[in-house]
N, C-alpha and C positions, 0 to 999 in steps of 0.2 A: 561268337556272340555267347553270352551267358544265358542261360534258361532262367525263367522267371521262379524264385523261390517261393514256395507255399506260403500264402498269408494266413492269418487268422480269419476266423469266420467274418467277424465285423471289419477286420482290417481290410480283407479282399473287397468287400463291398463298397467301403470308403474309397479305396485306390480306383475301383471301377468307376465309381461317380465322377471322379476327377478326371480320368483317362479316356472314358468311353462315351460318357452320356451328355457330354457339353453341348454337342450339337442338337439332338433331340430335345434336351432339356431347356434350350433357348428359344425353341418354336412358339411356345404360348404368349412370347413377347410380340409377335406380328401374325401369327395364323388367323385367328379369328378378326383382327383388326382389319387386315386385308380383305377376308371374305365379306364382310359386312360393308365394306366401303363400297362393293359392287352389288350387295343383296339387302333388300329391305328387312329390317330386324322385326319382322312379324312372328308372333308366337310360333306358328308353323314352321317357319323359316329356320327360327332359332333351334327348334326341337330337332327338326330335319338334318340340320348341318351338324349339331352335336352328336346325333347319332352316326352320321357318316364318318366324324372324327373318331369315336369310340371304336367302331367296326374296322376302319383303316388301320388303326394301331394294333388292334387285336389280330387281324388277318396278316396283315403285310409285316408288321414288326415282330409280334410275338409268334405267329404261324410260320411265316417264311423264314425269318431270321433266327429267332430264339430256338424254335423247336426243329425246323427241317435243316437249314444251312449249318447249323452249329453242330449238328451230329455228322458233318461231313469234313471234319478237319483232318489235317497231316500232322501227326506229332504235336499237336496242340496248336497249329497254325490254321489261319483262315483267310479267305479272300478269293477274289476271282482267279488270280494267278494260280492258287492252290486247287480250285477246282479244274483248271486247264491241266494242272499235272496228276491229279487224279484221273482225268479222262485219257491223258496219254497212256497211263498204265493199263487202263481198262480197254482201249479201243485199239492200241498198238499202232495201226495206220489206216487210212482210208478217207473217204469224202467226209464222212461224219466227225471224223477228228480234225480235218482241216476247217469244217464249218465251226467247231467248237473252239478251235485256235482263234479263228476270226472274230467270234462272239467275245471270248476274253479279252482280245486287243480293243474292241469297241468298249467294253464294260470298264476296263482299267481306264481308258481315255476319258470316258464320261466322268468316273469318280475323279480324275485329276482336274478335269474342267469345274467340277463342282467344288472343288478345293479352292477356287477363286472366288466364286459367288457366296458361298457360305460365310466366311469371315466377313465379307463385305456387308451382307444384309444382317448379321447378327450384330456387329459393332454398332452400324448405322441405326438399326432400330432401337438399341438400348440408349444410345447418344441422344436421340430424338425425344427420350422421356424427359430431358431437361426442359423441354416447353411446358411442362406442367407444375415446375417449380415457381412459386409466386415471384414476381418481379422478372421472372426469365421468358415470359411468354412470347416476348416480341424479338427473340433471338433470331438472327437472319439463318436461313437454311445453308447458306454457304459457311458461316462460321460453324455449323455443326458438323458439316462434311470435313472441314479442316481439323475439328477436334477428333473425329472419327480416323481420318487418314493418319493423324499424328499418334493415335493409340496403335493403330496397325503398323507404322513405320517403327516404333519401340518394340512393338512385339516380334517384329521380323529381324530386328537389330541385334535382340538379345538370344536369338537362336544359336549362334556360333559359341556362346558361352554354356550352352547346354541347360536344359530345365531340370536337371537331376536335383539341384539343391532346392528349388522352389516347388518341385512335384509333390512333396509331402504336404504343402498346405492346399494343393488343389482340391484333394477329396473332402477335407473339412468345410471349405468355402462352398463347395457344390452340396454338402450334407444341409447346411444353414440355408443355401438357396432353395433347395428342393422342399425342405422344411417349410420355408415362406410361401412357396406356391401351395403346398398342401393346406397350411393355415388358412391363407387367404381365401381359398376355394372353398374350405368348411365354413367359414364366416359367412361368405356369400349365399352358399346354398342353404344355410340355416334360416335365411329370410324368404327363401322361396324353395321349400323342399321337393316339390312337384317336379323341379327340372331333372331330378335323378330318373324320372320315366324316359327321359330322353334316349338312355342306352336301349330301348325297345327298337329292334331294326324295322319294324313298321314305319316309324317316323321317316327313317332314310328312303325306304320305298315310296311313301306318299310324296316326300319332297321331290324326288326325281320324276315320278310319274306327273304330279301337278305343273312341274317347270319345265319338262321336256327339254329340247336341245340347252337351254340357257342352264338348266339344272346339272346337265351332263357336262357343261363347261366349268361350273363350279368345282367339279372334281379336281381340276387343274391347281385350285387353290387349297382344297381340303388336303391334298398330298402333302403340303408343307408342314402337317403335323407329324409326318412320319419321316422326315428328312433327317438323316443321322442314324436311322435304323439299321443301314448297311454296316455301321461302325461296330455293332455287337459282333458281326462276323469277321470283319477285316481286322479288328484289333484283338481276336481271341488270343493271338500268340503272345501279347504282352502281359496277360494277367491268367490265362486259363479260362475254361469254359464255366466252371461252376461259380465263381464269383461275379461273372458278369450277368449271368441269368438271375442269381440271388438278388443283385442289384437292381435288375430290370422290374422285379416285383414292385419294389418300392419307387422306382421312378414312373411306372405304368400308373400306379395308384395316385402318386402326387400330381402327374399330368392331367389324368382324367378329371380328378376332383377340381383342379384348377380350371379347366376348361368348362366344367358343368357351372363353377362359380362365375366364371366370366359370362356365360351364358344367362344365369339369374340375374346378373347385374346390368346386362344388356336388356332384359325384359323391362325392368324398373327405371333405367336410364337410357333409352333408345337413342339419344342425341350423342352419346359418348363417341369420341372419334378413336381414341386409343385405349382399348378395353382394359388390357392388364394393369397399365399404369394409372387409368382412370378409376378402376377398382380399388386399387391399394390407396390411392389418394382419398377416395370417399370413405373407405374403413378408418384409415389412421393417417390424418394428415401429418402428424409429428414423425411417423415412420417412413414417409414417402422419400426424403432424400436418402437416409440409410439405404432403403429397398433399391433406389435408383443406382446407388453405388455398387451394391450387391449384384444387381443384374449386369452392370457394366463388367464387373470382374467376372461373371459367369461367362459372358460374351467372349471375354479374352481367353478364359480356359477353354472354352469351346474352340476357338479358333487354333489354340495352341494344340489341342488334340488332332485337329484337321491337319495342321502342317506336318506334326509327327507322322501321321497316317499317310500322308504324300510321300514323306522320305522313306517309309517302309514300302510302299508300293514300288518306287522307283528303285530302291535297293534291290528288291525282288526282281524287278524288270532287268536290272543290270546282271545280276548273277545268273539269271535264267536266258541271257543273251537276248532279251527282247529289246532291251533299250541300250543306247552308246554308253560307254564307259564314262563315269564322272567322278571327280574328286571326292571322296567321302572321309568325312571326319568323325571320330568316336569321342563324344562328349562325356560318356560315363563308362566307369570301370565295371558297373554291376548292373546297369539297366540296360537291356537289349534294345528297347525301343529308342534309345537315346543315340540316334546318329544325325549327322548334319551335313547336308550335301549343299554346298555355297551356289553353285549354278542354279538349283531349283528353289532356293531360299530367295534370292534376288529377283528371279523372274517371276516367283509366285507374288512377291511383294509389290512389285511394279504393276501387276495385272490387277491386283486387290484394290490398290489406290486408283488406278485408271478407272475401274469399275465404279468405284465410289463416286467419283467425279462426273462420270457420264451420267449414272442414273440419279444422283442427288439425293433421292428419298428410298427409304426401305419400301415403300409400297410400289414404287416403280421398278424397284430391283425385284419384287416378287413376280413380275411378268417375266423376268429372264429365269426365275427359279422354279424347279420342279421336273422340267423336261429331262435333264440329266440324271435325277434321282429316280425317276419312273423308267427310264430307259436302262439305267444299272440293275433296277429290280427285275424287270422283264428278262434281261440277259441272264441274271442269276437263276431265275425260274426254269429258263430253256435249259441251261446247263444241268441244273438239279435232276430234270426230267430225264435227260440222257443218262446220267450216273445212276440213278435209281432203276432205270430200264434194264440196265447192265448189272445189277447186284441181286442179291437175294430179297432186298426191300421193295419188290415190284408193287406191292399193295400201296406204296406211297405215290405211285405215279399219279393216280386219279386225282389225288389231293393238290399235287403240284401243278397239275393241269388248270384245275379250278382256280388256283391262286395266280397261275399265269395269266388266265382269262381276265381277272380283277386287274392285275398289272398292266396288261394291254389297254384295258378300258381307260385307266389313268394316264398311261402314255399318249393315247389317243386324244384324249381331253386336253392335253398341253400343246396340241398342233395349233390351236387357234391363237396361242401366246406368240408364235413365231414372229409375225410382224411388230409385235409389241413390245420385244426385247429378248424373246427365247432363242433367236437367232445367235445371241452372244453365247448360250450354252453349246450351240452347234461349232461356232467358232474357235471357242476355248477348248472343245474336246477334240476338234480336227488337227490342232497342232501336234499333241502327243500321239495322236492316231496316224497321221501321215509320217511322223518320225519313227514309229515302231514298223509300220509297213515297209517304208524304206530302207531302215537298218537290217531287219530279218531277212527280207529278199536281197538286199545288197551283200550281206554276209554270206549268204549261199551262192550267189553269182560270183563273188570274189573267189570263193574256196574252189570253185570249178575253173576259173580263169587262171588261178595259180598253178594248176597241174602239180600237185605234190607227187613225190616219189614214194614207192612202198619201200620198207625197211630192207628188205632182201636185196633188191636192186641197188640201194644206195650202200649198202655193207661192203658189195663187191669192190667199189671204187674206194671206200674207205680204207678197207684193208690194205690196198695197194699203196696209198699214200701214207698211211700210219707206218708201214714198214720202213720207208725211206727216211723218216726223220720227225721230231715232234718238239714241241715247246714244253718247257718245265711248267708244271701247275695244273690246276684243273678249270676246265672251261665249262660254263653252263649255258645250255641253248633251250629256249622256251619253243615248245610245240604244242599243237591241238591235241595230237594223241602221240603216244612213244612209237608206235609202228607206222605213223604217217609222215614223211619227211618234208617239211616246207621249203620252197625255193630258195629262201634267204640262207638256210643252213647248206644247201648244195653249193651255193655261190662262195660261202666262207669257206668250208672244208675242201670240195672237190675243185673249185675254180680257182680259189685264192691260196690252196694249200696251208690254211690256218688251222693247224691240228695240234692239241695239247696232250700231254701225258694221259691225262684222264679226261674225258669228254662226258658230260652227263645231260641227258635229254629230259628236261622237265615239263611235264604235263599236268594241268590242273583241270579236273573233271569236277562239275557240280553235278550232284545226284538229285533225284527228284524228292528226297526227304529234306525237311528244312534244316536239320542238325546232324552233328556227326562229322569227325575228320578222321581220315584213314591214310596213312602213307605206305607205299610199297616201293622199295628199292630193288630193281632188277638188274642184278649184276653179271657181266659178262655178255651183253647183248651182242657185242664184238669185242676184239682185242682193244682196251682202252675205252670201251664204250659202254655206259650204264645208262638204264632207264629209272626214273624216279617219278612216281605217280601220285597225286595228291587227290583223293576223293573227298570232297567237302559238301555238306549241305548247302542249299541256296540261301539260307538265312545266316550261314557261318561267316564270321569276320576271322580271316586266316593271316597269320604272321608267316609268310613263306620263309624270311631269314631265319627265324627261330625254328621251323621246321627242318630246314637245310641243317643248322647247326646241331640239332637233336639227332641226326643221322650222320654227324662228324663229316659234313660236306662243307668245304670251305673253297668257295670259288675264286679263282684269280680274276676272272673276267666274265661277265655276263652279256651273251648275245641274243638279240631280238629282232625280229623283223618288223620293217616300215614299209608299207605299200604306196608307191606312187602311182595314182590311178590316171590312166589315160582313156578318156570316153567322150563320144557325142551324145550319148544317151542322157536326156536331162536329168531323170531319177537318179542315175549313177554320178551325176555331177553333184547332185545335192549330198548323196552318199558320201562321195570324196571330201566335200566341204566339212560335213559332220565329223568325219574320220580325223581329218586334219584339226579341227577345233578342239576335240575331246582328248583326254589323255589316253596313251596307249596301255595296253595291258600290264606292261612293266611298271610304268609309272603309277598306274592305279593300285598295284601290290605294294609299293612304297620299299623297293629294293635300293640298296646303297648305290647312289648316282656315280661315285667315283669309278665303280666296276662296270658301268653300262656301256655297252657298244651297240648301237642301232645300225641295222644294214639294209639298205634301200632296194627294194625290188620294183621295177617298173611293170605294172600290169595293164593290159588291154582288156577293158570290160565294153 
């Protein structure tokens, strides 16, 4: 995978707006509308909720992600898998590392589950703005759901073609979109400038104090303003830290001013149902349809960024052996974020459209939204606490503890949503979580069940067979490590006497760094036996065939192992099914099919 080229000052900001901020940028379409569907729009309530929105974005997005998390990158990469890799290096082993590993699995699963709900609520809420177009007020909700589903369908369909060509227009469209949010907010604030006072945190405290438990539950809707904040950290590898943080200053200002503007509009028009669209229509009826089209485009761009993010998370998961191998296609020659995973794409598409038809309205979907985001934020905070506690920046631990307590309060506030639809967050996240747990534990159990031989013991038998006679040419054998011999290789060479003039043990090791490829050819392991180790970063796309040719290795035949698992354990049966359905290691690395020879080994687990 190519690293990102440094962009110009404004070029980097524009690119970040298109690739990173779509999700959080589309939050004003539904956040206050959903909150005030449940809360009376009194002056105290409007000021209190706007204060909560301001401080939520300041503490959880600016503080937790832009300041703290983004200082914990590895070679410019971010995300929960990266945090896990940092912890592996810091802790080496022990219960704390196992706990951190479990948390990272849970955090990744929540983000993947969130990748279903976010495009559904964003697209649906934008399409619902059609109701305010004169003459289209009576359009049925079923038709709107169909329109939203058609947009989602076309978005997923075009993933296989790569978004490289159109990615260049994403940024400029989002610049116009954020500019429209900023302008409309300023116009609205100018009619009621006292609304700016809502940023005083006292309004938030008064609101929570006077509303008690119901005020606490409102936090589960307030958090919608910060959804997409985790993208600042997760997408860091696509653009680098500086452009994202610079763009965040502009985005933060545009969003806060728009939320304040919506609040000012609501005080003057308390009967308004759809706040953002109502405000725009009230300010400039002639510009309403262009703005509606702009918001639909912004939600498509936001959904695109989420889909690309899901592909990146899954790719990291595959290369760090957390997830099963899947077919990966590379749709760009120069943008590292442009990968396409067909299995993930179509599964995500079916899930997004299914969720749209189940919930039907963005207001209903808001009940399912928020739990995954707050769960992910809480997990990130816990992992950051452990990292900072084991580095020289221990002074940051109390700050992270405070952020963790705020995250936890938001997470607990979403629990009341479970019967109203938040159980979908749990269902959607449980699928990748169970897959990761079964896959990682299954891989370990399979490794022990295979009983590999050490190189020295294998070399004794190998030398005797090699002396008797061999086949002309070079054979390549894939192993996990050069000095650990898997059963299929023993079956091939020792039991079946398949031995070539030159035999090369190829091992691919993924390092805990995102990038970098290093090849080591170890000649003379035994007579006619060499080792070839490829060390590659977990975000690196490697062409094994090209690496072999660069070292003048031309294999006549390529052997690899296939495990036929026999088990009565239900978990290992699931593991066996996953293994059969997904491509094996050699297919994943796109080696010439004409040279491949799979050797089946029956394993009792």
